[in-house]
Every structure is written in C-alpha cells, then in structure tokens.
C-alpha positions, -999 to 999 in steps of 0.1 A, spaced: -523 512 120 -550 538 123 -565 553 91 -589 581 85 -621 574 66 -642 602 52 -676 608 37 -701 581 32 -676 553 40 -669 568 74 -706 572 80 -712 535 71 -686 523 96 -699 546 123 -735 534 117 -723 498 118 -704 504 150 -736 518 166 -756 488 153 -780 512 136 -795 494 106 -815 526 97 -783 547 96 -765 520 77 -793 520 50 -792 558 47 -756 555 34 -768 536 3 -785 548 -29 -820 536 -34 -810 508 -58 -777 498 -41 -766 462 -39 -747 446 -10 -730 412 -14 -721 395 18 -717 358 28 -728 346 -7 -760 366 -7 -771 398 -25 -794 425 -10 -808 451 -34 -824 484 -23 -825 502 10 -852 481 26 -832 448 20 -800 465 31 -817 477 63 -829 442 70 -794 427 63 -778 452 87 -804 445 113 -801 407 110 -763 409 111 -762 430 143 -788 408 160 -771 375 149 -736 384 160 -717 406 184 -687 420 167 -662 449 163 -648 462 131 -615 481 129 -605 494 94 -568 494 89 -562 499 52 -577 519 24 -569 519 -13 -585 525 -47 -589 499 -75 -605 514 -106 -639 527 -95 -638 508 -61 -626 520 -28 -612 491 -8 -612 491 29 -596 462 48 -609 458 83 -602 435 112 -635 419 123 -637 401 156 -667 387 174 -688 356 183 -691 343 147 -675 312 132 -639 319 120 -634 350 142 -612 370 140 -608 377 103 -597 405 80 -623 414 54 -622 435 22 -650 460 19 -653 469 -17 -673 502 -21 -686 517 -53 -697 552 -47 -722 573 -68 -732 609 -61 -722 607 -24 -739 574 -17 -728 538 -17 -741 522 -49 -724 488 -43 -707 470 -14 -691 436 -16 -677 421 16 -652 393 11 -621 376 26 
C-alpha cells in the first residue's frame, strides 16, 4: 500500500533515502532526541552523526506503508530492507512534532 507523507515527516524520509545526514538533521529541532537501537541521540549534531553512521554502516531502503496518530505521536510503519542483521523488518517510527520540526523520534520493532 502506498501512503502520502507530508511536511517534516516527508522531508525526513526523503533525506534518509538520499543518505543526507545534514538534511536529516535539519528536520529536527535543536534539542530533539532520537532513540534507535537502544541508544539516545540528543541535539542536531548528535542526530547528524547518528544519520551519517547509519548510512555508512548499512545499505538499506525504507518504504513507509502505514501512518496513524496516537496521542501526540505520529506513527509511521515502514518496511526496512538491507544488509543489516534481521533484514527485512517492519519498524515503527514514532514522531513527536513541535512547531514544524521533529522534537522526538523513536524507532522500534
């Protein structure tokens, strides 16, 4: 199923698809927090490094296929396939938005 993403969430997935850590980091507020693979990354510099490390470490594609809202979170479920252990997998991207930027992102099974 194809879904339409908008705004900052669409920008985030487009930047990730292009493997642009700089563009990914610009989607976030200055004090944003990303939680991924059991680690937390706070602030744009740490998020930029996380995005850079992820794109260098693995080759992958992400195909969002579901979007919903739970309280103040926008949940995007995406199919992730690549050269990482456990591939392919469907992941939940839990976004918290604030003033047009991503204030929080948690990526989990």
